[in-house]
N, C-alpha and C positions, 0 to 999 in steps of 0.2 A: 503494500499500499504505500502510495507516494501522499505527502501532506498537499493541501490545498495550496494554491499558488499565494494567498495572502499569508498564509502560516509559512511557508518557505521563505516569503519575503521578509516576515518579522523575524525569523531565525537568522536570515542574513544580516539583517539591521544590527540585532543584537550581538552577534558574533563581531562585526564590523566596530560597534561602539566599544567592545570589550578590548579588541586589538588597539584603537585608538587611545583608550585609558591607559593600557598597559605600556605602550610606546611613551605617552606623555609622562607617565609616572617614572619611567626607566630615565628619561631624559631630565626630569628633576632631581632623580638620586644623584645623576652626575654632577648637576649644577641647579642648587636650589633657586638660584637668582637667576636663571637664564631668562632673557626676556620674551615676550610673547612673540615679538618677530622672529626670533632666533629658534625658538619652538616651532612655530608655523613652519619655518623653512625646513626643519629637519623632519618633521612629521609629515609635510606635504598637504598641509590644511590650512584653511584661510585663518588669519589673525582672529576673527569674530569668532570662528567655530573653537580654536584654542582657548581664547578667553573666556568665552561661556562654559565650556566644560570643566576648565580649571576652577572656575568660581564655583561650580556646582560640587564639585568634588572636596573643595575647602569648606565649603558650607556644610556638607552632610557628613564630614569628618571621614570620608574615604580615605583621604590623604592629609597629613600635616606636614608643612615644610618649616623646619626649625633649623636652629645653629647648636652644634653641640661641642664643647670644648674638648680638646684632645685630654685623654686620660694621663699622658705623661706630663703633661703641662700642669696639670692639677696635683700631680705627686702620686697619682694611682698607677703604681708600677706592677701591680699584681692585678691580672684580670683573671676570672675563674668560672668554670661552668658547674652548677651543682644540681644533681638529680636527686629527687626526694620521694621516697615512698611514705605515704601516710597510713594511720591505722583507722581511718574513717573517709569521712566527706573531706574535700579539697579545700573548702571555702575558709576555714579556719585558719589553716596554715597559709593561705595564699593570701589573706588578709595581713597578717603577722608579717609576711615577706614584702608585701606592698609598701608597709610602713616604714622598712628600713632603708637608711639613706644610702647604704652600700649597695643596694640591688638596682639595676637598669632594666632588666627583663624579668617578668615573672609570668610563667605560662602554664596553664593546665595542659596536660599532655597524655596521649594515649601511646601504651607500651608497657616496658618493664617496669617503669617510675610513673608516679603521678603528677609532678611539677617538676619543671625544670627552672632555674634561675640563673642569671648573669650577674656576678658581683665585682666590684672594682674598688681596691683597698691599696693602703700606701705601702705595705710590706707583708712578709710571710707570717710574722706574729700576729699582725692584725687579721691575717686571714683564717688562723687556727682559732683566734678567738671568737670571730665571726661564725666559724663552721661550728664551734661549742655551743653559741647560742642558737644556731638553727637546730641542731641535734636536739637541744633542751626544750625547744618550743612545743606547745601541747598539740598532739595530733601527729608529730613527726614520728615514723617507724624506724626509718634509717636513711643515710645520705651517701653519694658518692660523688666525688670531686675529681675533675681534672683542671689543670691550669694552662692558661694559653701561653706558650712560650713564643710564638709570633702569630701576629694577626695578618693573614695573607690577603683578605679581603673583607672589608667593612666599612660602609658608607659613613661611619660616625668614628672612625679613626683617621685622623688627620697627618699623622707623620711628623709631629712638632720637631723644629729643627733647632731650638735652643735660641739663647740669647736675645730674648724679648722680654721687655717689661711694660706692664700696661699701667696707665694713669686711670683716674677716674672716669675718664670720659669713654675711654675704651671700656671698661666695666659697665658702664650704663648701656652703651650700644650692645654689648652681647647679651645682657639681660633682656634687652628688647628683641634681639634676634632670637633668642632661645623661645620666645613666646611666637614670634612670627618672623619667620625667616625671609618673608618676601617684602617686608613692610619697606616702603619707599624711602629713598634717601632724603626727601624732602621731609616726610614725616619722623624719620629717625633725628633730622637735624633740629627739628622743632623740639625735640625733648632734650637733646645736648647742647641747643643753642650754638650750633655750628651751620655751615651752609651745606647744601647737598654734596658739592663737590669735595668740601673737606672731609665730609662723613664718608664718601665712596673711597678715597685714599686711605682713610683708615680702616675699613673695612676690607679692602684688598689686602692690606698689610697683613691684617689677622690672617686672611684666608692663605696668603702665600706663605706666611710663616708658619702653617700648620697649626696655630693656636685653635682655630676653629674649622669646622666644615659645615656647608649650609647642605641640607639634603631633605630628601622627603620620607616621611615614615608612613607606611600604608597600613590601615587597618588589615588584620589576617585573622584566620580562623574560620570556622565553620559556618559562622553567621555573615561573613564577608565575602567579596568577590574574589580574594585571593586564599589559597590553601598553603599551609607551611608545614614543612617536615626537617625535623633535625637527624642528622646522619653523624654516626660514629664510626670511624674507619681504623682497621689495623692494616698497616702498609708494609710491604716487601722491600726488595732491592730497588725497584723502579719508584721510588716515593717522588722523586722530582718532577716526575711526568705528570703524577696524579696531583701534585700542588699546583702545577701550572694548569692542568685543566680545571680545577678549581677556582685558579684566580680569573680565568678567562671565560668560564661557561655563564651564559646568559641566565639561566635558572637559579644561579648561586648567589643568595643573597649576603652570606657570612661564609667565611671559612678562616681556619687557624690550625696551625700546628700546636698541638698539646702534649702535655706530660701527664700519664695516668692510665686509665684503661684503654685508651683511645691514643692512636699517632697524630690524628686529624679530626676535626669536626666541621661540619658545614651545615647551612641552613638552605635548603631548598624551597622555593616560592614558585608556585604555577597556579594558573586559573581553574584546574579540575584535577580530580584524582587520577584520571588516565594521563595527565601530562607529568603528575608527580611520578607516577609509576615510570614512566619513560626516563625521567632524569634519574631516577634510582638505578635502574637498569644500567644506563649508559656508565654509572659510577660502578657499578658491580662488575662491568665488563673491561675495566681498565686494567692491565697486567699487574700494575702495581698495589692493586688491592686485594688484600687476602681474606678479610672478614668486613661485614657491615652489619652495624646495629641501628635501626630508624625508630623514631617516635614521632607521632602526628601532634602538632600543635592544634588542639581543640578550641582553645580559647585564651588570646593573649591578654593576661590580666593588667599588665604593666610594661610600657616601653617609654621610659623616661630617659633621656640623656641630658637633661638640663641640670647642671650642677653650680653650686656656689663658688665663686670665684677668689673665696678666703680659706685657707691663706694661699696668697699667690707665689707661684714661682717666679724667681728672676734671674735663673741661669739657664 
């Protein structure tokens, strides 16, 4: 049986809108402040269509464009991924994790564990203290931790180059951009009493130095347009080829070399279960991958990269 012409037309239109959205979000992940003109040229769409679609996605929180301060600049030298099993419903544990300043991601997952969280702290001793607090939380059965040794791909790791000192105006600009990464230079200038050109120069300096990265955060999970899967990999001799594939893979949202029960972890983001399966199969087929463990992100309960700028790094 073939669908009616109008039904087929609606399906084609829906697929086209999804492709348009996916490409628009991908472009904003690479450059959150890209102009409407440059976005329209990249996507082959009119400026009016791009502007309207972006307004709609921002309004309904399908996507947020925000600035994130590089973890190293903030003195957060230890990044870790913690998998948690609970002895009951996850909400109590998830609420406790959401309230912790050290967590940037909290997600309810399906798989061997019930919750995963990403944490950022200044030292190994701080990590040990944090893990003890998590283990001691009501509802936590046990935890498993891996440490990111090198972030291979991540839209909110800016590769801070060092040698940057911020003043009060820089701090104010970053705070504004953490709330709205696409706020106009004119509006930013009104907040800090500088001209738009002076603000543009300061913001570009912060980006070029790796202090901040402005990118898009997309709503993910079963209730949203995109599905997300975490993947832990044990690697063999040909590990560099696997890392390079993670670095350039279109469906790979995040990837890191790790220390612990995996040699690498990645986050796959796709619009359907079938596309996620295909991405997972591509990873399984790589010669350097000897074992894979996967978990499905059912509901991303926290994804917040905004961090206080105090105390500041000055080296």
